[in-house]
DRENPA-948114 format. One record per residue (C-alpha): residue number from 1; x, y, z. Coordinates in nm, 4 decimals, m for minus. Layout:
% DRENPA-948114
NUM,X,Y,Z
...
% end
This chain:
% DRENPA-948114
1,13.1070,m11.5686,1.6421
2,13.1234,m11.5973,2.0201
3,13.4819,m11.4684,2.0228
4,13.3823,m11.1875,1.7861
5,13.0831,m11.0842,1.9976
6,13.2981,m11.0772,2.3119
7,13.5511,m10.8539,2.1334
8,13.2660,m10.6329,2.0100
9,13.1296,m10.5999,2.3650
10,13.4764,m10.5171,2.5030
11,13.5093,m10.2348,2.2489
12,13.1864,m10.0697,2.3599
13,13.2691,m10.1310,2.7247
14,13.5731,m9.9011,2.7009
15,13.4087,m9.6281,2.4927
16,13.2422,m9.3088,2.6131
17,12.8967,m9.3820,2.4669
18,12.7771,m9.0209,2.4916
19,13.0851,m8.9024,2.3029
20,13.0296,m9.1742,2.0420
21,12.6614,m9.0807,1.9921
22,12.7525,m8.7135,1.9581
23,13.0217,m8.8005,1.7015
24,12.7733,m8.9987,1.4915
25,12.5020,m8.7315,1.5187
26,12.7385,m8.4688,1.3741
27,12.8363,m8.6842,1.0730
28,12.8625,m8.4972,0.7417
29,12.6070,m8.6419,0.4938
30,12.7886,m8.5041,0.1868
31,13.1082,m8.6853,0.2739
32,12.9113,m9.0072,0.3382
33,12.7857,m9.0191,m0.0222
34,13.1345,m8.9515,m0.1551
35,13.2785,m9.2155,0.0770
36,13.0456,m9.4866,m0.0547
37,13.1190,m9.3888,m0.4148
38,13.4963,m9.4216,m0.3634
39,13.4576,m9.7446,m0.1638
40,13.2562,m9.9161,m0.4328
41,13.4904,m9.7850,m0.7008
42,13.7647,m9.9762,m0.5167
43,13.5491,m10.2906,m0.5381
44,13.5004,m10.2282,m0.9109
45,13.8796,m10.2096,m0.9529
46,13.9078,m10.5395,m0.7668
47,13.6964,m10.7007,m1.0393
48,13.9146,m10.5376,m1.3072
49,14.2219,m10.6854,m1.1383
50,14.0684,m11.0329,m1.1479
51,13.9645,m10.9792,m1.5109
52,14.3242,m10.8954,m1.6040
53,14.4466,m11.2161,m1.4420
54,14.1793,m11.4192,m1.6234
55,14.2771,m11.2556,m1.9532
56,14.6412,m11.3429,m1.8862
57,14.5342,m11.7084,m1.8487
58,14.3472,m11.6859,m2.1844
59,14.0004,m11.6877,m2.0241
60,13.8575,m11.3940,m2.2163
61,13.5072,m11.5205,m2.2875
62,13.3620,m11.4310,m1.9443
63,13.1642,m11.1052,m1.9521
64,13.2675,m10.8346,m1.7076
65,12.9135,m10.8106,m1.5683
66,12.9146,m11.1825,m1.4860
67,13.2532,m11.1427,m1.3172
68,13.1076,m10.8660,m1.0990
69,12.8317,m11.1029,m0.9856
70,13.0765,m11.3871,m0.9167
71,13.3098,m11.1493,m0.7302
72,13.0297,m11.0180,m0.5065
73,12.8951,m11.3670,m0.4371
74,13.2419,m11.4820,m0.3304
75,13.2956,m11.1666,m0.1253
76,12.9711,m11.2283,0.0641
77,13.0636,m11.5843,0.1608
78,13.4134,m11.4749,0.2667
79,13.2586,m11.1991,0.4788
80,13.0335,m11.4289,0.6812
81,13.2812,m11.7137,0.7325
82,13.5909,m11.7239,0.9586
83,13.8180,m11.7832,0.6650
84,14.0599,m11.4910,0.6400
85,13.9002,m11.3600,0.3180
86,13.9179,m11.6996,0.1509
87,13.5823,m11.8706,0.2166
88,13.4104,m11.7407,m0.0937
89,13.6710,m11.8524,m0.3453
90,13.5057,m12.1910,m0.4207
91,13.1825,m12.0012,m0.4896
92,13.3594,m11.7806,m0.7452
93,13.5143,m12.0893,m0.9037
94,13.1763,m12.2653,m0.9167
95,13.0075,m11.9715,m1.0886
96,13.2810,m11.9480,m1.3517
97,13.2655,m12.3244,m1.4079
98,12.9132,m12.2650,m1.5367
99,13.0706,m12.0647,m1.8174
100,13.2747,m12.3630,m1.9288
101,13.6014,m12.2964,m1.7419
102,13.7746,m12.5824,m1.5630
103,13.7660,m12.5420,m1.1853
104,14.1409,m12.5812,m1.1304
105,14.2163,m12.3179,m1.3948
106,13.9731,m12.0708,m1.2377
107,14.1228,m12.1397,m0.8948
108,14.4691,m12.0491,m1.0230
109,14.3442,m11.6977,m1.1125
110,14.1684,m11.6643,m0.7763
111,14.4796,m11.7744,m0.5850
112,14.6960,m11.5256,m0.7776
113,14.4481,m11.2474,m0.7002
114,14.4275,m11.3369,m0.3314
115,14.8035,m11.3710,m0.2954
116,14.8453,m11.0151,m0.4218
117,14.5592,m10.8776,m0.2116
118,14.6638,m11.0439,0.1146
119,15.0312,m10.9741,0.0424
120,14.9507,m10.6044,m0.0020
121,14.7467,m10.5950,0.3205
122,15.0245,m10.7730,0.5080
123,15.2934,m10.5405,0.3736
124,15.0928,m10.2318,0.4686
125,15.0355,m10.3702,0.8174
126,15.4067,m10.4429,0.8681
127,15.5041,m10.0895,0.7560
128,15.2258,m9.9400,0.9667
129,15.3323,m10.1427,1.2709
130,15.6938,m10.0228,1.2379
131,15.5825,m9.6589,1.2070
132,15.3455,m9.6976,1.5011
133,15.6101,m9.8592,1.7239
134,15.8752,m9.5974,1.6387
135,15.6551,m9.2895,1.6793
136,15.4227,m9.3843,1.9673
137,15.4516,m9.5408,2.3117
138,15.2370,m9.8542,2.2967
139,15.1051,m10.0757,2.5796
140,15.3015,m10.3988,2.6134
141,15.0010,m10.6220,2.5302
142,14.9352,m10.4259,2.2091
143,15.3048,m10.4493,2.1157
144,15.2910,m10.8259,2.1649
145,14.9852,m10.8587,1.9387
146,15.1478,m10.6418,1.6704
147,15.4675,m10.8506,1.6812
148,15.2682,m11.1754,1.6434
149,15.0726,m11.0379,1.3457
150,15.3883,m10.8996,1.1829
151,15.5662,m11.2346,1.2151
152,15.2633,m11.4088,1.0662
153,15.2548,m11.1734,0.7659
154,15.6314,m11.1884,0.7153
155,15.6153,m11.5683,0.7225
156,15.3312,m11.5826,0.4679
157,15.4961,m11.3319,0.2321
158,15.8330,m11.5042,0.2689
159,15.6832,m11.8471,0.1935
160,15.5033,m11.7131,m0.1141
161,15.8225,m11.5536,m0.2501
162,16.0265,m11.8674,m0.1782
163,15.7857,m12.1062,m0.3500
164,15.7470,m11.8805,m0.6548
165,16.1205,m11.8189,m0.7026
166,16.1954,m12.1887,m0.6562
167,15.9046,m12.2786,m0.8854
168,15.7613,m12.5036,m0.6182
169,15.3951,m12.5385,m0.5297
170,15.2927,m12.4485,m0.1747
171,14.9603,m12.6310,m0.1996
172,15.1278,m12.9358,m0.3497
173,15.3911,m12.9319,m0.0742
174,15.1190,m12.9408,0.1934
175,14.9382,m13.2071,m0.0079
176,15.2531,m13.4222,m0.0194
177,15.3309,m13.3592,0.3478
178,15.0097,m13.5386,0.4406
179,15.0911,m13.8113,0.1825
180,14.7666,m13.7455,m0.0034
181,14.9401,m13.7850,m0.3401
182,14.9968,m14.1522,m0.2557
183,14.6223,m14.2219,m0.2600
184,14.5277,m14.3718,m0.5982
185,14.1738,m14.2356,m0.5963
186,14.3181,m13.8837,m0.5719
187,14.5560,m13.9201,m0.8671
188,14.3487,m13.6878,m1.0853
189,14.3328,m13.4294,m0.8054
190,14.7125,m13.4382,m0.7754
191,14.7463,m13.3702,m1.1483
192,14.5038,m13.0763,m1.1231
193,14.6993,m12.9265,m0.8312
194,15.0260,m12.9545,m1.0272
195,14.8650,m12.7821,m1.3279
196,14.7173,m12.5090,m1.1058
197,15.0460,m12.4279,m0.9388
198,15.2326,m12.4256,m1.2700
199,14.9917,m12.1563,m1.3908
200,15.0409,m11.9540,m1.0707
201,15.4214,m11.9663,m1.0950
202,15.4077,m11.8895,m1.4669
203,15.2043,m11.5741,m1.4078
204,15.4546,m11.4316,m1.1583
205,15.7741,m11.5414,m1.3339
206,15.6942,m11.5330,m1.7054
207,15.3864,m11.3179,m1.7662
208,15.5525,m10.9942,m1.6544
209,15.3405,m10.7689,m1.8767
210,15.0092,m10.8707,m1.7199
211,15.1706,m10.8854,m1.3764
212,15.2667,m10.5180,m1.4153
213,14.9144,m10.4336,m1.5348
214,14.7729,m10.5918,m1.2191
215,15.0239,m10.4053,m1.0023
216,14.9198,m10.0794,m1.1722
217,14.5531,m10.1428,m1.0896
218,14.6518,m10.2273,m0.7319
219,14.8470,m9.8998,m0.7068
220,14.5341,m9.7075,m0.8101
221,14.3404,m9.9125,m0.5559
222,14.5804,m9.8190,m0.2776
223,14.5622,m9.4526,m0.3736
224,14.1832,m9.4657,m0.3569
225,14.2063,m9.6330,m0.0175
226,14.3844,m9.3230,0.1143
227,14.0977,m9.1138,m0.0226
228,13.8423,m9.3554,0.1258
229,13.9789,m9.3329,0.4794
230,14.0396,m8.9602,0.4513
231,13.6682,m8.9232,0.3753
232,13.5735,m9.1686,0.6538
233,13.7548,m8.9484,0.9054
234,13.6170,m8.6241,0.7584
235,13.2627,m8.7607,0.7981
236,13.3139,m8.7508,1.1742
237,13.4888,m8.4160,1.1798
238,13.8499,m8.5336,1.1912
239,14.0976,m8.4189,0.9254
240,14.3516,m8.7021,0.9373
241,14.7028,m8.6670,0.7996
242,14.8709,m8.9188,0.5670
243,15.0284,m9.1157,0.8511
244,14.7007,m9.1483,1.0430
245,14.5145,m9.2527,0.7277
246,14.7807,m9.5081,0.6395
247,14.7640,m9.6595,0.9877
248,14.3824,m9.6723,0.9755
249,14.3517,m9.8778,0.6587
250,14.6503,m10.0946,0.7560
251,14.4574,m10.1973,1.0674
252,14.1424,m10.2686,0.8644
253,14.3367,m10.4962,0.6273
254,14.4730,m10.6929,0.9223
255,14.1282,m10.7088,1.0906
256,13.9760,m10.8832,0.7900
257,14.2587,m11.1355,0.7678
258,14.2051,m11.2505,1.1288
259,13.9655,m11.5499,1.0990
260,13.6556,m11.4177,1.2775
261,13.3192,m11.4084,1.0930
262,13.2220,m11.0552,0.9810
263,13.5544,m10.9383,1.1357
264,13.3306,m10.9036,1.4412
265,13.5080,m10.7050,1.7098
266,13.8445,m10.7108,1.5337
267,13.7429,m10.4327,1.2917
268,13.6071,m10.1942,1.5548
269,13.8611,m10.3004,1.8186
270,14.1507,m10.2414,1.5795
271,14.0373,m9.8861,1.5037
272,13.9714,m9.8026,1.8710
273,14.3096,m9.9452,1.9748
274,14.4823,m9.7464,1.6996
275,14.3139,m9.4156,1.7871
276,14.3926,m9.4702,2.1552
277,14.7554,m9.5519,2.0734
278,14.8057,m9.2312,1.8729
279,14.6222,m9.0208,2.1329
280,14.3121,m8.9447,1.9259
281,13.9409,m8.9612,2.0063
282,13.8574,m9.3333,2.0222
283,13.4905,m9.2555,1.9467
284,13.6013,m9.1464,1.5990
285,13.7958,m9.4708,1.5600
286,13.4847,m9.6711,1.6535
287,13.2730,m9.4639,1.4143
288,13.5168,m9.5255,1.1281
289,13.5144,m9.8983,1.2080
290,13.1341,m9.9166,1.2111
291,13.1094,m9.7147,0.8896
292,13.3442,m9.9647,0.7238
293,13.1224,m10.2451,0.8531
294,12.8066,m10.0860,0.7088
295,12.9730,m10.0427,0.3689
296,13.1004,m10.4012,0.3640
297,12.7685,m10.5425,0.4922
298,12.5802,m10.3771,0.2044
299,12.8195,m10.5386,m0.0456
300,12.7903,m10.8727,0.1332
301,12.4088,m10.8497,0.1316
302,12.4059,m10.7945,m0.2448
303,12.6532,m11.0800,m0.2868
304,12.4416,m11.3206,m0.0790
305,12.1364,m11.2468,m0.2947
306,12.3439,m11.3218,m0.6054
307,12.4879,m11.6405,m0.4511
308,12.1409,m11.7625,m0.3512
309,11.9941,m11.6839,m0.6929
310,12.2672,m11.8535,m0.8938
311,12.2967,m12.1373,m0.6455
312,11.9370,m12.2549,m0.6823
313,11.7119,m12.0335,m0.8913
314,11.9171,m12.0643,m1.2087
315,11.8758,m12.4424,m1.1958
316,11.5481,m12.6028,m1.2891
317,11.5093,m12.7727,m0.9525
318,11.6908,m12.8616,m0.6306
319,11.8039,m13.2002,m0.7686
320,11.9898,m13.0411,m1.0592
321,12.1451,m12.7836,m0.8263
322,12.2731,m13.0605,m0.5987
323,12.4109,m13.2486,m0.8983
324,12.5960,m12.9341,m1.0107
325,12.7511,m12.8825,m0.6664
326,12.8725,m13.2413,m0.6620
327,13.0377,m13.1978,m1.0005
328,13.2206,m12.8857,m0.8772
329,13.3103,m12.9756,m0.5218
330,13.3249,m13.3548,m0.5266
331,13.1051,m13.6497,m0.4474
332,13.1502,m13.5984,m0.0715
333,12.8812,m13.3285,m0.0867
% end
């Protein structure tokens, strides 16, 4: 949080505040309503994507409405933790366990979903970074940061492809590296990890029909993201072209992968740096970043209410809630 707040302060330090205030004051209310509608439609499609993966794993008894609640609860926890969009996944698994699903089986669907989401964000960032570097003269420190992020994404995507094609488990490989599989008390955990990773590999290599369905939903998602950021720019009086829009949401995807709670400073700083790099009004970049934050904070607020309600209120008392958490996450809690 301290790092994030420093980044946030640095963003405002290099912005013309009067220009920023004027930009916000002239925002178009009609476009704002449309922007929020499209943004939350994208979230709705995210739940559909997860539902398709669950269906592919033969988990069809979970209602869509319950999935929405689990998705939002997980999203909220991911949003407030420095976890690169991954902190809320145990929460989603815990909520689905209440519907009778085994935790390791639920986690396989969540890992598949996250692999595709983060892989897509990484791919967009890499393409955006190449376009940005070719078409614009960038400061050396910004180039260095872009190179580091690109190498990180390429490494992650490359590892995922390697382990899937070789039918090896990445989690199990890390697990074995630290010799955890040698511990007798963790024998059952080792078996669960092996089962989980078999299901993940099977989805990508054998369940091609559902894999294509998920890709189709993701394609619609990406199309709506262009519309979303087009509207975000129009709100502040800027009619961005396809390249500028593509670069804008590529930066946002990268900002949320960097492990800072709330993407504090990275979200706004990324947009300001981008708009400066392509010689546009940085106040608009900051406005777009803050608008994205407001939209995501509303979703996270709803998700936190759901997480709090299902975490305690749905149990008869605190003792039962604690017992449930121990069953899901282990006796160490």
